[in-house]
C-alpha positions, -999 to +999 in steps of 0.1 A: -206+411-702-171+412-718-146+430-696-123+455-714-103+461-682-068+447-678-047+439-648-011+435-661-002+472-658-012+482-623+021+496-611+038+527-626+063+506-646+034+487-661+018+520-670+050+530-687+051+497-705+015+501-717+021+537-729+051+524-749+030+497-764+003+522-775+029+545-789+045+516-808+011+506-822+003+541-833+037+545-849+033+512-867-001+522-881+015+554-895+046+537-908+038+501-911+060+471-905+055+462-868+037+430-857+016+428-826+002+396-811-035+393-800-027+400-764-009+433-773-038+443-795-063+435-767-043+457-743-042+486-768-079+483-774-086+483-737-065+514-733-085+533-759-118+520-745-109+533-710-099+566-725-133+569-742-116+567-776-141+542-789-135+546-826-098+540-821-105+509-800-127+496-828-099+502-853-076+480-831-102+452-829-107+454-867-069+452-871-069+421-849-097+406-870-077+412-902-050+389-887-074+364-870-109+366-886-120+335-868-115+348-833-149+348-816-135+370-788-126+397-813-160+396-828-175+399-793-153+429-786-163+444-819-200+440-809-195+456-775-177+486-791-203+491-818-230+489-791-212+517-772-210+537-804-248+533-808-243+513-840-266+486-827-276+467-858-239+463-867-233+451-831-259+424-836-241+413-868-208+411-849-224+390-821-239+367-847-204+362-862-191+354-827-218+329-821-212+312-854-177+306-842-185+298-806-223+291-801-219+281-765-205+314-752-229+329-727-210+362-727-219+368-763-255+358-758-259+382-729-243+411-747-265+404-777-295+405-753-283+439-740-282+453-776-316+439-784-330+455-753-314+488-763-332+485-796-365+481-778-367+444-788-372+434-752-390+401-758-360+390-779-336+402-752-354+381-726-352+351-749-314+357-752-311+358-714-330+325-711-306+310-737-277+322-716-291+304-685-291+272-705-254+277-712-246+289-676-274+287-650-255+309-626-246+337-650-247+368-629-249+394-657-277+374-673-298+377-642-289+414-638-298+423-674-329+402-673-340+423-643-333+455-662-354+443-692-383+433-669-380+467-651-384+485-684-416+465-690-429+476-656-428+440-644-413+450-611-420+418-591-403+396-618-375+422-620-369+420-583-367+382-585-340+383-612-321+411-595-322+393-561-308+362-578-280+383-592-273+398-557-273+363-541-246+353-566-226+385-564-235+407-534-208+432-545-222+436-580-217+473-588-253+482-598-277+455-586-286+471-553-293+504-570-317+487-594-334+468-566-338+500-547-356+515-578-379+484-582-389+484-546-397+521-548-420+514-578-436+486-558-442+510-528-420+489-506-402+520-495-383+507-465-368+479-486-359+504-512-339+525-487-322+494-474-311+485-510-298+520-516-279+517-484-262+485-496-253+502-529-237+531-510-218+506-488-203+493-521-198+527-537-200+556-512-195+580-541-226+568-560-244+602-562-275+587-579-279+562-551-278+590-525-302+610-547-328+582-551-324+574-514-334+610-506-365+607-529-377+576-511-370+590-476-390+621-486-419+599-496-417+582-462-419+616-446-384+613-432-375+647-444-344+654-422-328+621-435-338+630-470-320+664-467-289+646-454-290+622-484-292+650-509-264+667-490-241+637-499-253+637-535-244+674-540-212+670-521-201+644-546-215+663-576-220+700-568-238+707-601-264+679-595-294+702-601-321+676-595-306+669-561-306+706-552-342+708-564-354+678-543-334+690-513-354+722-516-386+702-516-376+683-484-367+716-467-400+730-477-418+700-462-399+707-430-413+742-429-379+758-436-386+780-466-355+802-464-332+771-467-355+757-494-350+790-514-312+786-511-315+751-526-338+762-554-315+791-563-286+765-566-307+748-593-307+781-612-269+783-610-267+750-630-298+751-652-319+777-669-347+769-646-382+755-653-418+762-643-416+738-613-385+755-598-399+790-603-432+779-588-415+764-557-394+795-552-426+816-554-444+795-529-414+796-505-412+834-507-450+835-502-445+815-469-420+842-459-447+868-467-423+883-493-452+886-517-435+908-543-406+884-548-430+855-548-450+872-576-418+877-597-410+839-596-446+828-601-448+851-632-417+833-645-434+800-638-465+808-659-444+823-686-425+790-688-457+770-687-489+790-693-510+759-684-496+756-649-528+760-630-513+759-595-489+786-604-517+809-616-535+801-583-504+809-562-500+841-582-535+851-574-530+844-537-499+867-537-517+895-555-546+892-530-521+895-501-508+927-519-544+940-522-540+939-560-575+924-563-580+930-600-547+912-607-556+884-583-590+878-600-573+877-634-548+850-621-576+830-604-596+832-636-566+816-655-564+788-630-601+782-631-601+782-669-575+755-668-591+734-641-627+745-635-636+717-611-610+726-584-630+741-555-599+756-539-594+779-569-631+791-567-628+796-530-597+818-534-614+838-561-644+843-538-622+855-510-605+880-533-639+892-545-650+897-509-617+914-500-623+938-529-658+946-518-675+927-546-700+909-523-725+897-550-696+882-571-682+867-539-716+851-531-718+836-566-682+821-563-688+808-527-720+792-539-701+775-567-675+762-542-702+744-522-717+730-554-683+715-562-676+705-526-709+703-505-690+691-474-668+721-473-678+737-439-654+767-444-670+776-477-705+773-463-695+796-434-679+822-458-711+820-479-733+825-448-714+855-435-712+871-470-750+866-473-754+882-439-732+912-448-751+917-480-784+918-460-797+884-472-806+870-439-828+841-451-801+829-474-775+833-446-796+812-423-798+784-448-760+785-452-755+785-414-778+754-412-753+736-435-724+748-414-740+734-382-747+701-400-711+698-410-696+711-377-721+705-350-697+708-321-685+743-327-699+768-302-689+797-325-710+783-353-741+780-331-735+815-318-734+829-353-765+809-362-783+825-332-774+859-344-790+853-378-821+836-363-825+866-340-822+890-369-851+874-387-873+872-356-870+835-349-865+841-311-870+806-299-847+790-325-821+817-317-824+807-280-819+771-288-787+779-308-774+802-280-781+775-254-762+750-275-733+774-278-732+777-240-732+740-236-704+735-260-682+764-247-693+772-211-661+793-206-674+818-231-708+824-214-699+859-204-690+867-240-723+853-252-742+873-225-727+905-238-737+896-274-773+885-265-782+901-232-820+899-238-818+861-243-792+854-217-815+847-188-832+818-205-799+805-219-781+806-185-810+789-167-807+760-191-844+762-201-854+757-237-883+773-255-899+739-259-897+734-221-915+767-216-943+756-238-949+726-217 
């Protein structure tokens, strides 16, 4: 890629000399008469470029081309400036003029490829990089930009190969390790991704995006403390880096530190208007602190920002339930279920809220729907069984307890509850078997069981079973 930087004016005197040159050029453009050679014009163009004054830099290059229309370097510079100005089609025309004058210049071919890629003409861009390799098989920027183009196509393995070649040729390349880190992340090679971001940070310790992406990968690895530290560096470099504050909050939430997570999420709101995800995470963090009223306020903002945010409706329902606002809770759960009717967790929470509000028949219907959606959900079967029992539906409760025992056969508590139901419907021998099994599984609770089932205790303690007695 053509380098606009210059080295002749590194010291203060040089800076003064450059400023005088720029002033002389500007004066000559106003008044006319002064002549500037190509080197002077290049330095003035570079000055404008580095100041971000791209239109003025382009004017200098055009002025140079008026004097030397057959300078391939000037046409190349013009193409680069037009590309930076998002005038991509004109940039391609400039590169084509440069290549007509110097068809063997790999810099022009590579920059033409960059513009083609920017225009979404990626296949043509890759052809350009291949042409550059013919002219210069070791062209570092050709490998780098080939990797970028392949990355955009989702061809991450091929992108890694190109970027690795660039890194081999230029280990201090300013961006190659960053892009390798991203590609390895996409390939789920997370440890290699972190290593690449570390190399990028070694080269540029103030690369906040490298610190940020490193934090994301560490979070995915479950290395939450390190992720927080990485985000800390990102926001130290750029305090208004809202995405880093947001992901820092997520890592702290993963560490079970909701108060600190809240502080990070609130920093996001200092720099951005906030979105549904930030409001949702704030709500969940306050819920974990059992500050349900504040949680509700943020979850309401989440669903106002995104009315189709099913998890936010679900979280809102849970907070309303904790506040014993059961009608509001059922309304929120209803919204979540309408958006995602196949999520058993939403139905389970709705059933719990119906039960808490004393609506046993509705709760039974909802628990029954949970186990239809998730037949292996032992907790839902247990809730269904106990709600049946409370509603006086012993036979139905017994069937549900049978499912609980099937799914959780080593729980003494489950066998004890099954015994209770069996005894209530007159199935004494079956009740005794369940009680005996509870004693076997939890012998330390035998006294507790004796108090609950005194009339059956003798047989259970002796270890005999009803089947044994029949023999």
